[in-house]
C-alpha positions in Angstrom: -25.4 -64.0 11.3 -22.3 -64.1 9.2 -24.4 -63.6 6.1 -25.8 -60.4 7.6 -22.2 -59.1 8.3 -21.2 -59.9 4.7 -24.2 -58.0 3.4 -23.5 -55.1 5.6 -19.8 -55.0 4.5 -20.8 -55.1 0.9 -23.4 -52.4 1.3 -20.9 -50.2 3.1 -18.5 -50.5 0.2 -21.3 -49.9 -2.3 -22.4 -46.7 -0.6 -18.8 -45.5 -0.2 -18.2 -46.1 -3.9 -21.5 -44.2 -4.7 -20.3 -41.3 -2.5 -17.1 -41.0 -4.5 -18.9 -41.1 -7.8 -21.3 -38.4 -6.6 -18.4 -36.2 -5.6 -16.8 -36.7 -9.0 -20.0 -36.0 -10.7 -20.6 -32.9 -8.6 -17.2 -31.5 -9.4 -18.2 -31.3 -13.1 -21.2 -29.0 -12.4 -21.1 -25.4 -13.6 -19.3 -22.9 -11.4 -22.4 -20.6 -11.5 -24.3 -19.7 -8.3 -27.0 -22.2 -9.2 -24.5 -24.9 -10.1 -22.8 -24.4 -6.7 -26.1 -24.7 -4.8 -26.9 -28.0 -6.7 -23.3 -29.3 -6.2 -23.5 -28.7 -2.5 -26.9 -30.3 -2.1 -26.2 -33.3 -4.2 -22.8 -33.9 -2.6 -24.3 -33.6 0.9 -27.2 -36.0 0.2 -25.3 -38.4 -1.9 -22.5 -38.9 0.6 -24.8 -38.9 3.6 -26.3 -42.2 2.5 -23.1 -44.1 3.2 -22.1 -42.2 6.3 -25.5 -42.9 7.9 -25.4 -46.5 6.8 -22.1 -47.0 8.4 -23.4 -45.4 11.6 -26.5 -47.7 11.5 -24.2 -50.7 11.6 -22.9 -49.4 14.9 -26.3 -48.5 16.3 -26.9 -48.8 20.1 -30.4 -50.3 19.7 -32.8 -51.7 17.2 -34.7 -48.3 17.3 -31.4 -46.4 16.6 -30.7 -48.7 13.7 -34.1 -48.2 12.2 -33.9 -44.5 12.6 -30.5 -44.4 10.8 -31.8 -46.6 8.0 -34.8 -44.2 7.5 -32.2 -41.4 7.2 -30.4 -43.4 4.5 -33.8 -43.8 2.8 -34.5 -40.1 2.9 -31.0 -39.1 1.7 -31.3 -41.6 -1.2 -34.6 -40.0 -2.2 -33.1 -36.5 -2.0 -30.1 -37.6 -4.1 -32.6 -38.8 -6.7 -34.2 -35.4 -6.7 -30.9 -33.5 -7.3 -30.0 -35.9 -10.1 -33.4 -35.3 -11.7 -32.7 -31.6 -11.6 -29.3 -32.2 -13.3 -30.9 -34.2 -16.1 -33.6 -31.5 -16.6 -31.1 -28.7 -16.5 -28.9 -30.6 -19.0 -25.8 -29.3 -17.3 -24.1 -32.7 -18.0 -24.8 -35.4 -20.6 -27.8 -37.5 -19.5 -25.8 -40.7 -19.9 -23.2 -39.2 -17.4 -26.0 -38.8 -14.8 -28.1 -41.8 -15.5 -25.9 -44.5 -13.9 -25.8 -42.5 -10.7 -29.6 -42.0 -10.9 -30.1 -45.7 -11.4 -27.9 -46.5 -8.4 -29.8 -44.0 -6.2 -33.0 -45.7 -7.2 -31.6 -49.1 -6.2 -30.3 -47.7 -2.9 -33.6 -46.2 -2.1 -35.4 -49.5 -2.8 -32.9 -51.3 -0.7 -33.1 -49.0 2.3 -36.9 -48.9 2.0 -37.0 -52.7 2.2 -34.6 -52.9 5.1 -36.7 -50.3 7.0 -39.9 -52.2 6.4 -38.4 -55.5 7.6 -37.1 -54.1 11.0 -39.4 -55.3 13.7 
């Protein structure tokens, strides 16, 4: 039980740190209409992962927990999508985006595994 709490605490911190990095990355996007759209979408999806994970740890039931974990999974996939757009648009150097993309892949895999293992 204590092991699960420690895992949850570390994952909450990890997703919070990811949110901050996404906000910082988003702030570097072009001030064009298109850049603003992507900035908004990326920021919303990237920060939603941690917010929903924090909510999942305060879920009222197992079903509520699973639902919030599935939301985290979906938001991680959406974050990946917007980061892929950034890389294809070449608005920022690829190496500036790649670490956040890799983290979004890891978070997606993690939340997918958690969701599959909830009975």
